[in-house]
N, C-alpha and C positions, 0 to 999 in steps of 0.2 A: 750643535744639537741635531740638525738635519742629517749630517754625515754619520753621526753615531747611530741614529735611528735606522737609516738606510742600511748600514753595515749589519746591525742586529737582525733585520729582516732577511738579508741575504744569507747570513750565517744560519738562521733558522731554517731557510729553504734547503741549504746544503745538509744540515743535520737530519731534517725530515726525509730528504732523498736517500741519505745513507741508511737511516733506520728502515726505510721501505725495502731497499735493494738487499741490504745485508740480512734483514729479517726474512725476506723471500728466499734467498739462497740457503739460509739455515734450515728452512722447512723442507727443502729438496735434498740437501746433503744429509746422509745418514751415517756420519762417521764422527771422529773426535773433533773435527773442525766445527761441526754444527753448533754445539753448545757454546763454544767460545764466540763464534760469529753472532749467534742469537743474543748473547749477553752484550756484545758491543752495540747491536741494533737497539736493544732496550735502553742502554745508557745514552745513546744518541737521541732517542726520543725524549728522554728526560731533559737532556741538555737543550733540545729544541724549545721546550717550555721556558727555560731560563732566557733564551734569546728573544722569544716573543714578548716575554714579560719585560725585558729591558726596553724593547721598542715601545711598548705601551707606556712605560714610566717616562721615557724620553718625551713622548708626545704630550702627556699630561703636564710634565714639568715645563715644557715649552709654552703650553697654554697659560700656565700661571705666571710665566715670565713675559707674556705678551710678545712672543716672537713671531711677528707677522711677516717675516721673511719666508715662512712656511705657508704655502698657498692654502692648505687646508685650514689652518688657524685664521688666516686672513678672511676666509669665507664664513667661518662658523664661530668666531669669538670676537671680543672687543675688550678694551681696557676696563670698562666699568661693569663688566658682567660679574654678578655675584659668584663667590667661590664654588658653591655646589654645582653651578651650571658650567663653570670652567672645567670641573672634573667630568661633567657629563658630555663635554665636547668630544670625549673619546668615542662616543657612539652616536653623536648627533648628526653626522654626515656620512656620505657614502664610504670614503676611504677609512675614516675612523671606525665606523661600525664593522667593516670587514676585518680591521685589525683586532677589534674587540672579539669578534667571532673566532678569529684564529687563536686569541689568547685563551678563550674558554675551551676551545677544542684541545689546545695543548695542555690545559689544566686537567680536563677529563682524561687525556692520554697519560698524563703524569700519574694520576691515581690508578689507572688501569695497569701501568707498568710497575708500580710499586706493589701491587697485589698479585703479581704474576705467579707466586708460589701456590696459589689456590688450585690451579691446573695449568702447568707451564705450557703445554703444547696448545691448548685452546687459547690461552692468553697470548701466545706468540702469534697465532693466526689473527686474533682480534687486533693486536698491535700493528700488524702489517696493514690491515684494512684501514685502521685509524690514520696511520702514516700516509697512506695514499690520499685520504681526504685532506690531511694537513698540507700536502704538496699542492693540491689544487688551490686552496685559499692563499697559500704563500706565493704561488706563481702570480695570482692576480695582484697581490700587494706589491710585488717586485716589478711588475710589468704594466698592468692595465689601470690600477687604482692606487697610486703611490701616495701614502699619507705624508711623506716627507719631501714631496716635490717642492721646488723653490718657486716663490711667486714671481711672475713676470712683470717687467716694467719697474718704475721707480718705487721704492719702499714707501708705504703709507704709515702714518702715525697711529692709525687705529684700524680695527677690523670691521667687517660688515655686521658682526653681531650674530648671536644665536637666533634661530627662528623663534619668533614670539610664542608660537604655539607650544614650543618645548620648554619655555621658561615657567615651569609649574613644578612644584615639589615631586609629584608622582612620576614625572618624566626622568627623575634621577634614579628611580628603581624599576619603572615599567619595562624599558628596553632590556636591562640586564636579566630580568625574570623571563622575558619572552625568549631572549637568546639562549639562556640556560636551558630552556625547553627545546628550542630548535636544535641547538648543538648537541644537547644531551642524548638525543635519539641516535646519534652516531654510534654510541657505545653498544646498545642492544643490537643495532644493525650490524656492527662489526662482529659481535659474537655470533649472531645468526648466520651471517655469510661464512664466517670461519667454521662454524659447526657443520654447515652444509658442505663446504669444500672438503673437510677432513672426515666426513661421514661420522660425526661424533655420536657415540652410542648413548642410548638412554635420553633422559630429559634434564640432565644436570646443567646443560647450558641455559635452560629456562630458569632453573633455580638460581644460578649465578647472576643472571641478568635481571631477575625480578625486581630487586631493590633498585638497581640502576633505572629501570623503566618507571617504577613508581615515583622515584625522586624527580626524574625528568618530567613525567606527566604532571606532577604537582607544580613544578616551576612553570610549565606551560599554562596550566590552569590559572595560576596567579597572574601571569603575564596577560592572558586574554581578558581577565576580569579587570585588571588595572587599566588596560587599554579602554575597556568599556567605561570605566569610571572617569578616565581622563576625557573621553569624548563627551561625557555627561557634564563634567565640572568645568570644562574649558571652552568647548566649541560653541556653546550657547544656543543650541537648537532645541533643547529640552528633552532629548533622548539619549540613549546609551548604546544603541546598536542600529546602524543604518544599512547593514549588508554592503558596506564598502568593500571593494576588492581586497584591500590589505587586511581588513578585519576577517574576511573570508579565508584569506591565506593562512591566518593563525588558527582558525577554527578547524580546517580540514585535517591537519595532522593530529589535532586534539581528538577528533572523532575516531580516526583509525587507531590512535594510541589507546583510546578508551576501549575500543573493540578488542584490541590485542590483550589488554589487561584482563578482560573477562574470559575470552576464549582460551587463553593460555592455561587457565585452571583445568580445562577439559584435557589438555595434553598432559598436565601433571598428574591428574587423577585417573584418567582413563586411556591415555595414549592416543587420543583422537585429535583431529584437525591439525595435523602436523604441517601439511601443505598450506593450509589456510593461515596458520600462525606465521609461517615463514614469509608469506607474501604480505601479510598485514604489517609486519615490521619493516619489510622492504618498502612498502607503499608509504609508511609513515615517514621514513627517512627521505624518500623522494619528494613527498609533499612538503617537508621542511625546506628542502632545497628550492622547491617551486615557490614557496612563500618568499624566500630571499630573492629569487629571480623576478617575481612580480614587483617588488619594491624598487628594483634597481634597473630593470630593462627599459622602462618607459613605455611598455606595451599597454599599460592601463593608467588611468588618471585617478589619483587619490590624494587626499589631504595628508595621508601617511607616507606617500611614496617619495623616494629621492628623485632627483632630476634624471632625465633620460641620459643614458650612457651606453657605451659599446660592450660593457661587461656582461650584458644579458646573453650575448653569443657564447661567452665562456661557460655560463651556467647551462645553456642548452647542450653544448658539447659534453660537459661533465655528466649531466643527468642522462644523456643518451648512452655514454660509456658505462655508467653505473647500472642502468637498466639492462644493457646488453650483458654485462658481467653476471648479474643476477639470473637472467634467463639462461645463460650458458651453463652455469653450475647447477641450476635447477633441473634442466633437461638431462644433464650428465648424471646427476645423483638422485633423481626423483624417487627411485625405487627405495632409497633409504628412508623416505618420509611416509611409508605406508602406515596407515592407521592400524592400531592393535585391536580396537573394538569398533562396533557399529552402534548407531543410534537404535535403542531398543524400544523406546516409547516416546510419543509426542508429549506425554504428561510426565516430564522429568526435568531435572536441572540442566541436563545437556541440551535439551530442545530449547529451554529458556535462553541459554547462552547463545545458541545458534541463531534464533530469531532476533535476539538483541544485536548480534553482529550484523545480520542482514539489514536491519533497519538503520544501524549506524552507517553502514556503507552506502545505503540508498541516500541517506541524508548527505553524506560526503560527496557522492556523485552529483546530487542536485546542486550543492554549493559550487562544485567545480564547473558544472555545465553553465550555471547562471553567471559565474565570474568570467568565463571565457566566451560566452555567447556573443557579446558585442564585438570581440575580436574576430570570431569565426564568421559572423554575419558580414563584417566588412571585407573579409577575404573573399567570400563566395558571392556576395550580392553587390559589393562596391559601395555600400553605405552601412553605417554602424547602427544597429538596433539595440537600444539600451534595455537591460533587464533590471527592474527596480525591486524594492521591498515587497510589493504585492505578490510577485512570483514566488519569492522565497517563502513568505509567510503562508501562502496557499499550500505549498508542498511540505514545508518543514513542520508546521504546527501539528497536523495530524500524525506525522511520524513521531514527534516528541510525545504526544499523548499516548500512543501505543507503547513507546519505550517506558513511559511512566507506569503503565499497567504491568509490563514485564518486570520492572524494577520492584513492584509491590508483590507480584506473584512468585517471582524467582526464589526468594528465601524460603518459601513454604514447600518447595518441591525437593524431593530426594533424588540422589543419583540413581541412574538406570530407569527407575519406574516409581511413580507415586500413585497411590490409590485415590480415587475420587472422594471417598469418605474422609480421607486425611485432609484433603484440600478444603472440603466443606467445614470440617471441624476447626482448622486453623485460620480459615479465611472469614468465618462468620462475623466475629466481632469487629475486625478492622473494616469489613465491608459495610456493616451497619453504621459505624462511626462516620465513614466517608459519605454515605448517602445522607446522613443527618446534616452534614455540612452543605450539601447541595440544596436540601430542603430549606435550611436557614437562609441561604442566599436568595432563594425564590421568595420566601416570606418577607425579606427586607427589600424587595423591589426589583431584583434582577430577573429579567424575562428572557431566558435563553431561546425561546421559540420566536422571538421578534427580530433577532439580529444574530448573524453568524458569529460575530465577535463576542457577544454575550454567551452564546452557546459554548464556544471554545474556552472562554474564561471560566464558565461553570464546570466544564469537564476537567479543566486543568486543576481547579480547586479540589474537586472530588478525588481525582487521582493522586494529587500531591498529598492530601491527607490520608489517602489509602496507603501510600508509601510510609508516611510518618507513623500511622497506627500499626502497620505491619512490623516496622522496625521496633517499636515499643513492645509489641506483643512477643517478638522473638527474644528480646532482653528479659521480659517478665517470665515467659515460659521456661527459658533456660535457667533464670535465677531461682525459680521455685525448685527445680531439680537439685541445684547446688544447695539451696537452703535446707531441703529435706535431709540431705546427706551429711551436712556439716553443722546443722543447727545454728546457722547464721541468720540474721534478719535478711529480709528480701533485698534491701538496698546493698548491704555488704556482699550478699551472694551475687548480685548483678555486677558489682565492681570486680569481684573475683572472676566471674565468667568472662568479663571484658578483658582481663589480664591473661586469662588462660588460653584464649584464642584471639589474639590481637588482629591477625589478618582478617578473619571473618567479621569480627565485630567492628573493626576499623572500617571495613567496607560498608557495613550497615550505616555507620555514622556519615560516611561520604554520601550514601543514598539519601540520608536525612537532609544533608546540606543541599543536595540537588533539588529536593522537594521544596526547600525554603527559597531557592533561586526561582523556581517556577512560580511559587506564590507571589514573589516580587514582580515577575513579568506579567502575571495575569491581571494586574491592575491597569494595564495599558488602555483597554477600551473605555475606562472610566476617567481618563485624563480630561482636564479642563484647561483652558487658557484664555487670557484676555490681553489686549494690547491697547494702550492709550497714551496720548500726549498728556504729561502731568507737570503742571507748574506748581509753585509753592502753595501748599494747602490743599491741592486737589486730592481726590480720593477715588478709589475704585474697589468694587467688591468681587471676590473670587471665592466661591464655595463659602466656608465659614469665616473667611478672613476679610477684613477691611484694610486696604493699603492706603496709607496717608503719606503724601510727599512732604517731608519736613524741609529739605533744602537740597541744593546741589553745591558741590565744591570741587576744587581742582588743586593739583600739587605737581611738583616737578622734582626729579632727582637726576643724578648723572646718567642713569640708564634709560629712563623714559619719563614722559609727561603723562599724567593721568587725571581723569575727572570721574566723579562718581556721584550717585544719588544717595540720599539718606531717606529711607522709607521706613516709617513706623508701621508695625504689623499688629492689628487688633483682632481679637477673637472673643465673641461674647461681651463686647464692650470693654475688655481688658487688654492692655498692651502685652504681647507675649515676646516680642523681639524687635530688633531694628536691623534691617538689612542694608548692605552697601554695594549694590551692583556697580561695576566699574568698567571703564574703557581706558586702555593705555595706548600710547603712541611711542614706539621705540626709536631712539635717536639714530642708532647706527644703521639699522635695517630700513628705517622709514616706514615700518609696517604697523598697523593698528592691531589691537587685540581686545576682545570682549571677555570679561571675567564675570560669569554669573555668580549669584549668591544663593545658597540653599538652606532652608530651615526645615529639618525633619520634626514632625509633631510627635516626638517620642513621649513627652510628658503628658500630652493631651490624649493621644490615641496610640497606646503601646502596641496593641495587636494590629489595628488597621492604620498603622503609621503612614503618614503622607508627607511627601516633600513639597514645600512651597519653593518654587524655583523662579528666580527673578533675574531679568536681563536688562541692562541699560544699553539700548540699541543706538544711542546717539541722538542728535538733534534733527528735527525736521528743518530742512534747508529753507523752506518757504516761510514757516512761522517762527523758526528759531526756538521752538519749544522742545524739551527733551521727550524722548519716547521710552516708555517702560513696557516691557512685555513680561507677563507672569504666567507660570504654569502651575497646575496642581496635579502632582503625579502620585497617585495612591500606591502604597505597598513597596515602592522602589527600594527603601532601606533594607528590606528582607533579602534583596539580591546580594548585597555586600555582606550581610550576616551569613547567608548561605555559603559564601566563599570561605569565610572563617571556619565554619563547621566542616567544610570539605577538606580544608588544609589540615585541621585537627584530626579528622578521620584518617587521612593519608599518613600523617606522622604516627598515629596509633598503629596502623597496619605495618609500619616499618619496625616497631619495637618487638624484640623476641618475646615469645610466650613465657609466662610464668609457670612454675610447676603447679600441677593440679592439687586441689585441696585434699587433705587426708580425711577419710571418713572416721568420725569420732565414735561411732557405735558399731558393734559387730553385726553386720548385716550383709546379705548378699547384694552386690551392686548390680542393679538392673541397667540395661542399655538406656542411655539418655535420649530424649527426643531430639528432633532436628535443631531446636534452639539452643541446646547445651554444648554444641561443638560441631566440628565438621563431620 
């Protein structure tokens, strides 16, 4: 198995190398040989996917066969590991995750090369760039991080086992989603660099890559949120985002990718921000590589990171070469990126997108600076200065609030210039509704003037509902226009409006989801917690809940020993659920793991839903009594609901527009307001 896998990776490297060199030559030769050579390069790239796929299949098969002669499987698997986690071994360690990255990259390259007839020359340039990236990862797999390297010393009967933190159902899908996002940005990067190299006329490369970018952004969004949910449901600290360096690494390309998706509309509509957009997509790709570097170089310490290794140097060299290539062709062809129009008014959709981009980039730079500051401080001062959540929250929270305001106002603005009267007319009712939310919070006891965290929570609530009411008003106003012309009811007209311009209204749905996420986050200042040693029959009160310890029990299976508490949960004198917080001890790795249990109060508090979050922290070594820690986390379920809405909105935006409705009465068709279409 090891020999077959190693051969497949070597073959993949040879095929990717040929695809790059032959493709490059075909772009320079302008004779009969060019087309034939380019076709062989395309086919070699397709064959490279088959070779990498074979290597991945070999590794997974070896994991299911418990082939511990392969060092990677010895370190990351064991005989009693459940089947889903044996499959996840493919991305659970350094070498396997790089193989998985290469597989996804080859898969994206396969789709790109199969769709080459859309624009053969542009796709040929993008194929060459993609092949160059493939070569880099395949070189690492064949030289520096070999997944099929043989184990040294006498063969062992069992492996060391998968990291306990990864033995959770979400970890079967979280890394693939994250990697699909990271790797997927290679495609728009390849098209952007190819378009710059060939001085591609017009904005068609933007239109070709728009869906690629949206799909990639959606995968990365899912990956980031699944990572947050994993941290919430597994690590047992009661939170979902701790500004960990690897969390930050996934957030940075998401921020620049979000900026690109917004500003690229200005290039499509008005021929503006061409230089800006080119560097946004370059930066997004480089930040994706940076995230991979952070998890593998050992320069930072994180629960998410792999062990320290030498492949960090490979990434530094490759990122440097990539940046140098981008700078070279930008300087060489920057005259091709001249904007066709200028910003005409600060009160316009263009200015909204521009300020949105600036804030997203400021947020990205803040995260980048805070992530690398401990490293920089150690280099220059000789000792490491840690930057924690207070720094990030102090800077990012105000930026996020301003972004929410722009998200609400942006849909009300027209291209080029918007009158103040139009803004007042369209903004009035959403603003009144949002202010009413703030007043209700104050009436119910929130005092924003007493504490900065309460102030930010109140502002977040007001602005989130401003976004929600703005989105609803856009649907309603546009729906009324359609209803008047087609004699449909308002709801049917809104559905038709939604199908008529899926990109625009899908974007509004994404904004709606973002507002729900922020609503989920704003509950943080109102969190409560309690920790107590609890014997049989002991009880503790937390908010509206009374927690009563029924008993403790333990069990054992082939993979781990575990013990858990049985806690009855009462509210208003009535039992609402029983929770079983658990601790495990894995046999192969010899590592413990804490598994919290979470009860969302959906039945009792649908709108103000709260998570009761319970952790079994083990026993007090002095008294021998078990320790239970419980958290009350208001509104957190809205974060995961917001993710679902964001994904739905993105999928909607990818669907082609339906044909416009026919007017059923003879009448002159008046121009529709902003809410009825682009």
